[in-house]
C-alpha positions in Angstrom: 5.8 -26.5 -2.8 5.0 -28.5 -5.9 2.0 -30.7 -4.4 0.8 -27.2 -3.3 1.1 -25.9 -6.9 -0.8 -28.7 -8.2 -3.5 -28.5 -6.1 -3.4 -24.6 -7.0 -4.0 -25.6 -10.8 -6.8 -28.1 -9.8 -8.4 -25.0 -8.2 -7.8 -22.9 -10.9 -9.2 -25.4 -13.3 -12.4 -25.8 -11.2 -12.6 -22.1 -10.8 -12.7 -21.3 -14.6 -15.5 -24.5 -14.9 -17.6 -22.8 -12.5 -17.6 -19.1 -14.2 -18.9 -21.0 -17.4 -21.9 -22.6 -15.5 -24.9 -20.7 -16.1 -26.1 -20.7 -12.4 -22.8 -18.8 -11.1 -23.2 -16.0 -14.2 -26.8 -15.6 -12.7 -25.3 -14.8 -9.4 -23.7 -11.3 -9.6 -22.1 -12.0 -6.0 -20.8 -15.7 -7.2 -19.6 -14.5 -9.8 -17.6 -11.4 -8.9 -15.9 -13.9 -6.4 -15.1 -16.7 -8.6 -13.5 -13.5 -11.1 -11.3 -12.5 -8.3 -10.1 -16.0 -7.5 -9.3 -16.3 -10.9 -7.3 -13.0 -11.1 -5.5 -14.1 -8.0 -4.7 -17.8 -9.1 -3.7 -16.9 -12.6 -0.3 -15.5 -12.2 0.4 -18.4 -9.9 -0.5 -21.2 -12.6 0.9 -19.1 -15.2 4.4 -19.3 -13.7 4.0 -23.0 -12.7 3.4 -23.8 -16.2 6.2 -22.0 -17.5 8.5 -24.0 -15.1 7.2 -27.3 -16.1 7.6 -26.3 -19.6 11.2 -25.2 -18.6 11.8 -28.6 -16.9 11.0 -30.4 -19.8 13.4 -28.5 -21.8 16.2 -29.3 -19.7 15.2 -32.8 -19.4 14.9 -33.2 -23.2 18.6 -31.1 -24.0 20.2 -33.2 -21.6 19.0 -36.6 -23.1 20.3 -35.2 -26.3 23.3 -34.1 -25.4 24.3 -37.7 -24.3 24.2 -39.3 -27.7 24.5 -36.0 -29.9 27.9 -36.1 -31.9 28.0 -33.2 -34.0 29.7 -30.2 -32.0 27.7 -27.3 -34.0 24.3 -29.1 -32.4 26.2 -30.0 -29.2 27.0 -26.2 -28.6 23.3 -24.9 -29.4 21.6 -27.7 -27.0 24.4 -26.5 -24.3 23.2 -23.0 -24.9 19.6 -24.0 -25.0 20.2 -25.9 -21.7 22.1 -22.9 -19.7 18.9 -20.5 -20.9 16.3 -23.2 -19.9 17.9 -23.5 -16.6 18.4 -19.8 -15.8 14.5 -19.4 -16.9 14.0 -22.4 -14.2 15.6 -20.5 -11.5 14.0 -17.2 -12.0 10.5 -18.9 -12.3 11.4 -20.5 -9.1 11.8 -17.4 -7.3 8.8 -15.9 -8.8 6.6 -18.8 -8.0 8.0 -18.7 -3.8 6.9 -14.8 -4.1 3.6 -15.5 -5.2 2.9 -18.3 -2.6 3.7 -15.7 -0.1 0.5 -15.3 2.2 -1.2 -12.2 0.6 -2.1 -9.4 2.8 -5.9 -9.4 2.7 -5.7 -5.5 2.8 -3.9 -4.9 -0.2 -6.4 -4.7 -3.0 -8.2 -2.2 -0.5 -8.6 1.8 -0.9 -6.5 4.0 1.4 -7.3 6.6 3.6 -4.2 9.0 4.2 -3.9 10.6 7.2 -1.3 13.3 7.7 -0.3 15.3 10.9 2.1 18.0 11.7 4.2 16.9 14.8 7.4 18.4 16.2 8.7 21.8 14.8 5.9 24.1 14.9 4.8 26.0 11.2 7.8 24.2 10.0 6.3 20.6 10.5 2.9 22.0 9.1 4.5 23.1 5.8 6.0 20.0 5.3 3.1 18.4 6.0 1.4 19.5 3.0 4.4 19.3 0.8 4.4 15.4 1.7 0.6 15.4 1.2 1.3 16.9 -2.2 4.0 14.3 -2.8 1.5 11.7 -2.3 -1.1 13.3 -4.6 1.2 13.5 -7.5 2.3 9.6 -7.1 -1.5 9.0 -7.0 -2.0 10.8 -9.7 1.0 9.1 -11.6 -0.9 5.5 -11.0 -4.3 7.4 -12.2 -5.8 7.1 -9.0 -8.6 8.9 -7.8 -7.5 11.4 -4.8 -10.7 13.1 -2.4 -9.7 15.4 0.3 -11.9 14.9 3.5 -10.0 17.2 5.9 -7.7 20.1 5.3 -6.9 22.0 8.4 -4.5 24.9 7.4 -2.0 26.3 9.7 -0.3 29.9 9.6 1.7 30.3 6.5 0.5 27.7 4.3 1.0 25.0 6.4 -1.6 22.0 7.6 -1.7 20.5 10.8 -3.8 17.7 9.6 -5.1 16.0 6.5 -7.1 13.6 5.8 -7.9 12.3 2.5 -9.3 9.1 0.5 -7.0 7.7 -2.2 -9.1 5.3 -4.5 -6.9 2.8 -6.8 -6.3 -0.9 -7.8 -3.6 -2.2 -5.1 -3.3 1.3 -3.2 -3.0 -0.5 0.3 -0.2 -2.4 -1.1 2.0 0.0 -2.4 1.3 2.8 0.3 1.2 0.4 3.4 4.9 0.8 4.3 4.6 5.1 4.3 3.0 4.4 7.8 5.3 6.2 10.9 7.2 9.3 11.2 8.7 11.3 8.4 11.5 13.5 9.4 12.8 16.8 7.4 16.1 18.6 7.8 16.3 21.8 6.7 16.7 25.3 6.9 12.8 27.2 7.2 11.7 30.1 5.6 11.3 32.0 8.8 15.0 31.4 10.3 17.0 34.3 9.5 20.2 32.6 11.0 20.6 29.9 8.2 20.3 27.3 10.4 18.8 23.7 9.7 16.2 22.9 11.8 14.6 19.5 12.1 10.6 18.8 12.4 8.7 15.5 11.9 5.3 14.7 10.7 3.1 11.8 11.2 2.0 9.6 8.3 -0.9 6.8 9.0 -2.2 4.4 6.1 -5.4 2.8 7.1 -7.2 0.2 4.5 -10.8 1.4 3.5 -13.2 -0.7 5.8 -16.2 -1.9 4.2 -19.3 -2.5 6.7 -18.9 -6.0 6.9 -15.0 -5.4 7.9 -16.4 -3.4 11.1 -19.9 -4.0 13.4 -20.4 -0.1 14.1 -23.2 0.8 16.6 -24.7 3.8 15.6 -25.9 4.4 19.1 -22.1 4.8 19.9 -21.9 7.9 17.5 -22.7 11.4 17.7 -22.9 14.1 14.9 -22.4 17.6 15.2 -22.6 20.1 12.3 -20.8 23.4 12.2 -19.9 25.9 9.8 -17.2 24.9 7.2 -13.8 27.4 7.0 -11.3 27.8 4.8 -11.4 27.2 1.2 -14.0 25.2 0.0 -15.9 27.2 -2.8 -18.7 28.8 -3.3 -21.4 29.0 -0.3 -19.0 26.6 1.9 -18.8 29.3 4.6 -22.5 30.6 4.9 -24.1 26.9 5.6 -23.7 24.5 8.4 -22.2 21.6 6.5 -19.6 20.4 7.7 -19.9 17.1 10.3 -17.9 16.3 13.5 -18.4 12.7 14.0 -17.2 11.4 18.1 -17.3 7.4 18.4 -17.9 7.2 22.0 -16.3 3.8 23.0 -12.8 4.7 21.5 -12.8 8.9 21.7 -12.3 9.0 18.4 -13.2 12.4 16.6 -13.7 12.7 13.0 -14.2 16.2 11.2 -15.3 16.3 7.5 -16.2 19.8 5.5 -14.8 19.1 2.2 -18.4 18.5 0.6 -21.1 21.5 0.6 -23.7 18.6 1.2 -23.9 17.7 5.1 -24.9 14.1 4.1 -22.0 13.4 2.0 -19.8 15.0 4.9 -21.5 12.5 7.1 -20.7 9.5 4.3 -17.3 10.4 4.5 -16.6 10.8 8.4 -18.4 7.5 8.8 -15.8 5.9 6.2 -12.7 7.0 7.8 -14.1 6.2 11.8 -14.6 2.5 10.0 -11.3 2.8 8.6 -9.4 3.4 12.3 -12.0 0.8 13.9 -10.6 -1.3 11.2 -7.0 -0.8 12.1 -7.2 -0.9 16.1 -9.1 -4.8 15.2 -6.0 -5.2 13.0 -3.5 -3.6 15.5 -4.8 -6.2 18.2 -4.1 -8.9 15.5 -0.7 -7.9 15.0 0.0 -7.4 18.6 -1.0 -11.1 19.1 1.1 -12.4 16.5 4.3 -10.8 17.6 6.5 -13.3 15.4 4.6 -12.4 12.1 4.9 -8.6 12.9 9.1 -8.9 12.9 9.0 -10.6 9.8 7.8 -7.5 7.8 9.5 -4.4 7.1 7.5 -2.4 9.5 4.0 -1.1 8.7 1.5 0.5 11.0 3.7 1.8 13.4 3.1 5.9 13.8 5.6 6.0 16.3 8.3 4.7 14.1 10.9 7.0 12.4 11.1 5.6 9.0 12.5 8.4 6.6 14.3 11.7 6.6 14.1 14.2 4.3 17.7 15.8 4.2 17.3 19.0 1.8 20.4 20.5 2.1 22.4 17.2 1.4 19.6 16.5 -1.4 18.8 13.1 -0.1 16.3 10.7 1.1 16.8 8.2 3.9 14.8 5.1 4.6 15.9 3.7 7.7 13.9 0.6 7.7 16.2 -0.7 4.5 19.3 1.6 5.1 18.5 3.3 1.6 19.7 6.5 0.7 18.8 8.4 -2.3 20.3 11.8 -3.6 17.3 13.0 -5.5 15.1 14.4 -3.2 13.2 17.2 -5.9 11.8 14.2 -7.9 11.0 12.1 -4.8 9.0 15.1 -3.2 7.5 15.7 -6.4 5.7 12.3 -6.2 8.6 10.2 -7.9 8.3 7.2 -5.2 9.0 4.3 -7.2 12.5 3.4 -6.3 11.7 3.7 -2.6 8.2 1.9 -2.4 9.7 -1.1 -5.0 12.7 -1.3 -2.6 10.5 -1.5 0.4 8.2 -4.2 -1.4 11.1 -5.9 -2.0 13.0 -6.2 1.6 9.7 -7.0 2.8 9.2 -9.9 0.5 13.1 -11.0 1.3 12.1 -11.0 5.1 9.0 -13.1 4.4 10.7 -15.4 2.0 13.5 -16.1 5.1 10.8 -16.7 7.6 8.9 -19.1 5.6 12.5 -21.0 4.6 13.3 -20.8 8.5 10.1 -22.8 9.9 
C-alpha cells in the first residue's frame, strides 16, 4: 500500500507542476483534466502526509520515553504517543477507503425514473410521494431537479415520472436507490381499514455524455404530439411533446415538460443515452459477477430493497438490515442516515473483498 501511496504523491506533484506550465494553462481541455486529477488525488495525498507525520511523532515520542526520567514528562509523552497511535489507526483506515477503486460514474448527474408497480392507484400515489422525497433530498443538497416526464394517474398519483438531478456527486449518493420500494399502509380509498402492500420501481441512471454512447440517429424515430396535464400556458395548444423510439432496443421515451419541441427532443435524447449507457454497464457487471457480489446492491430493478411501513412508522432497508423509526422525516427527504449507511456498508464489503484477494 505504501509503495502505491508514494507513487500517488509523485504523480500529484507532477500534476501540480503541469498546472503551472503555460502550455497546459492555455489548453482548456488539458487544464480541466489536470484540475480533476488534482481534486481526485488531493484527499489521498493529504491523508498520507498526515499519516507520515503521525508515524514520526510515534517514533520520536517512543525514543524520548526510553531516556526520560521525569515522571511528569513521561506522562505527557505517553499521552502524546497514545493520541498519535489513535490518529495513525484512523488515517490508515481512511486511506484504505480512499484507495478503493472509484466508480467512474460517481461524479455524474442522474436521471431518476420512478414507475408505479403492483397496487393500482395506491402504487401511483406512492410513486408521486417518493418523487417528492427525492426532490426534497436534492433540494437539501442544493442540487437542481428538472422534471422530464410526469404521467398523472387517477387521484393525484403518477404512473411514471422521469427527472434529471444535477449536482456534485449526485450518482455517488443516489446509486443505491435503484430497485423495488414497497409501501405498507391503509390506502385512502380503503373503507375497511385494512393494510395494503404496494410497490414501485426506482431506476437511477448516470447521465451519459455523447462520448460515452455511440448513438446512430438513423436508429431513432421522433414523433410529436400535443402535451397533456399541467404544464403552463399554451402547453395543450401546440404539438410540443416528443416521443422518441430507439429501434434496436425498443426503448420509447416521452418528454413534454417544455413548451419547446426542440428542448423536449434534447431531453429525450439525454434519457436515451442514459438508458443505453446503463445497458452497456449492465453487460460489464454481468461479466464481472464477483465484483457485483461485493456491492451492496445497485442497479437491479427487480430487487426489493426497502419497505416503508406507515402503521409502524418505520423504514427498513433489506440489504443492510437497517430499520429506522422516523418515516415522516424520511418521506420528507431526510435520506442522509440511509444513504450514509448504505455507502459505509458498500465500502466495508469492497474492503473485505480487497483484503481477501
